[in-house]
N, C-alpha and C positions, 0 to 999 in steps of 0.2 A: 367236449371240445378236444379235438385231437391235434397232434402236431402235423403240420403240412410241410413236406420237403420242398425246397426251392432249387431251381436250376438256373445257373448263369451261362449264357451262351455268347460267344464272341466269334465274329467272322474275321478271318485273316486272309488277306489277299497275297498270294504268292505269284508274283509276276515274272521274276527272274529276268528283268530287262537288262540287268548288269552282266549276266552270264552270256558270253558270245560263242560258246561251243559246248559240245557234250563232253569233251575231253576233261577228265578230272572229277566228274560228278560221281563216278563209282569208286573213287579213291578217298572220298570224304572221311575224315577221322572224327571220332567222338571227343567231346570235351565238356567242360562245365563253365558256364558264364557266371561271373561275380556281378550280380544285378545291382549291388550297392555302388558300383562304379559307373553305371549307365544313368542317363536322364530318364528315370522311370516314372510312370504314373502310379501314385500311391493306391489307386483303386484297381490296379491290374491293367495289363495291356500286352504289348508284344514288342520284341526287338526285330526290326525288319531284316529280311534276307538281303545279303550283299554288304551288310555292315562290317567294317574292317576291325579285326581284333588282334590282340597280342597277348601272349601267355605271360603272366606274372610269375617269374621264376621262384619267388618266395612262397606264394600261396598255391601255385600250381593251377590257378584259375585264369580264365580269359577275361580281358577287359577291353574297353574301346582303345583302338590305336589312334594316335593323333596323326591325321593325314590331311590336314587342310592348310591353306596358305597363310594363316595368321601367324605373324612372327613379331615379338614372342607371343606365346599363347597366353591370353588374358586369364585363363583359369589356373595357370601354373602347372599344367600337365607336362610330364617329361616324355619326349618322343623316343620310342625305341629305335634302334638302328634300322630295323625293318619289321613290318608287321608279320604275323604268322599266317593270316588268311582272312577269309570272309565267312560270315554266318551263311550257311548254305540254304536253309529254309527258315521262315519266320519262327520265332520262339515266343510262345505265349507264357505269361506268368500271372500269378494271382497276387492280390494285395498282401503285403508283408513277406512275400517270398524273396529270399536273398541269393539263391542259386538256381540255375536251370541248365539241364543238359542240352547240348546242341551238336550239330554236325559242322565241322570245319572244312570249308572248301579251300584247299591249299595249293592246287595246281590247275592250270587251265587258262582260258582267255576271258578277259573282263573288259567291258566298256567303261572306261574311266568316268565318262559323263553321267553314268547311271548309278555310281556308287553313292549310297545314302550317307549323309553327314548328320551329326547331332543337330537337333533343332536350334540350339543356341548358336550354331555356326552355319546356318542355312545359306547365308550370303557368300560364304567362302567357296573356293574351288578345291577339288581333290588334287593333291600333289602326288603324281605317280611315282616320284622318287622315294616316297614313304610307303609305298604299297608292299605287298607280300613278295617274298623271294621267288616263289614258284609260279607266279602269275605273270602272264604277258598282257599288258594293258594296251588297248587299242582305242 
């Protein structure tokens, strides 16, 4: 009886419906997501492209930016003055993973109606005044 390797495969859909121009896509910067700050699936999954993030200046990691119309936020999150940008491509993660590399889309045009929000806030609307500095929201 021998050991048999197993493979886990996930399909990630990269639709980029939120991105409204090619401008800025070649200027994406690298960063690291703090997955402990996201609503993650303990079995693994992905962070969708277009998700708004802000850099935590203490840890140096990126976490979700609060950009929905709930006031005050029921989860006690603190809103940064402005977000740093959007996750450019979907980011896959495995069970137990706490950090993940990603590309930060920080300048360009974005369709505000297509920006994904956390599932716990799916009924809220995106507040463009809390969006990223280098983004033009349409």
